[in-house]
C-alpha positions in Angstrom: 0.4 -0.1 -0.3 0.9 3.8 -0.9 0.7 7.0 1.1 -2.4 6.5 3.1 -3.2 3.4 1.8 -3.6 3.6 -1.7 -3.3 1.0 -4.0 0.3 0.6 -5.8 0.7 -0.2 -9.4 3.1 -0.3 -12.5 2.6 2.7 -15.1 3.2 2.9 -18.4 3.3 5.8 -20.8 3.3 5.1 -24.6 4.6 1.9 -24.2 7.3 2.7 -21.5 8.1 2.2 -18.1 7.5 5.1 -16.2 10.4 5.9 -13.4 9.6 8.4 -11.0 11.8 11.7 -11.5 12.8 12.6 -8.0 13.7 9.0 -6.6 13.5 7.0 -10.0 11.1 4.2 -8.2 8.8 2.0 -9.8 5.1 2.1 -8.2 2.5 5.0 -8.4 -1.0 5.3 -6.8 -3.5 7.7 -8.9 -6.0 9.5 -8.9 -8.0 12.2 -10.6 -7.2 15.9 -10.0 -8.7 19.2 -11.8 -6.6 21.3 -13.9 -7.7 25.1 -12.5 -8.4 28.2 -14.1 -8.0 31.6 -12.4 -10.9 32.7 -14.7 -13.1 29.8 -14.3 -12.5 29.6 -10.1 -13.4 34.0 -10.7 -16.4 33.1 -12.3 -17.6 30.5 -10.0 -17.2 27.6 -12.9 -14.2 25.2 -10.7 -16.2 22.6 -11.5 -16.5 23.0 -15.6 -12.2 22.7 -15.6 -10.1 19.9 -17.6 -9.0 16.7 -15.0 -5.9 15.2 -15.1 -4.5 11.3 -13.7 -2.2 12.2 -11.0 0.4 9.4 -10.8 1.6 9.6 -7.5 4.9 8.3 -6.3 5.1 5.5 -3.3 8.0 6.4 -2.3 8.8 10.6 -2.3 5.7 11.5 -3.0 6.2 13.2 -6.3 2.8 14.4 -8.3 3.5 13.6 -11.9 0.3 14.5 -13.8 -0.9 13.7 -17.6 -3.9 16.4 -18.9 -3.4 14.0 -22.8 -3.7 10.6 -22.7 -3.9 8.2 -20.0 -1.0 6.2 -19.0 -1.5 3.1 -18.5 -1.8 1.2 -14.7 -0.5 -2.6 -14.1 -0.4 -4.7 -10.9 2.9 -5.1 -9.3 2.5 -8.7 -8.8 1.8 -9.2 -12.4 4.2 -7.3 -13.6 4.5 -4.8 -16.8 3.4 -7.0 -20.2 5.7 -8.1 -22.5 6.0 -5.5 -24.7 6.4 -2.5 -22.3 10.6 -1.1 -22.8 11.4 -1.3 -19.1 15.0 0.7 -18.7 
């Protein structure tokens, strides 16, 4: 389990295994986050902002955000699929 009991997952982005940019860890928890804009917040329309997927490093807590194509999440006990590029 990760921080605050979240399930940890392996993450791939465009067929490549993701490592934390800070500590190099490979397991992450995930959650949906809002991409707030000042204008929408000012007008009380924060709920209408776009969202992104955040993957949070299970070791150091660094947050990686993906607003475009979603990364794929995998169970650590099953490992990465064979076609994934792991460095």
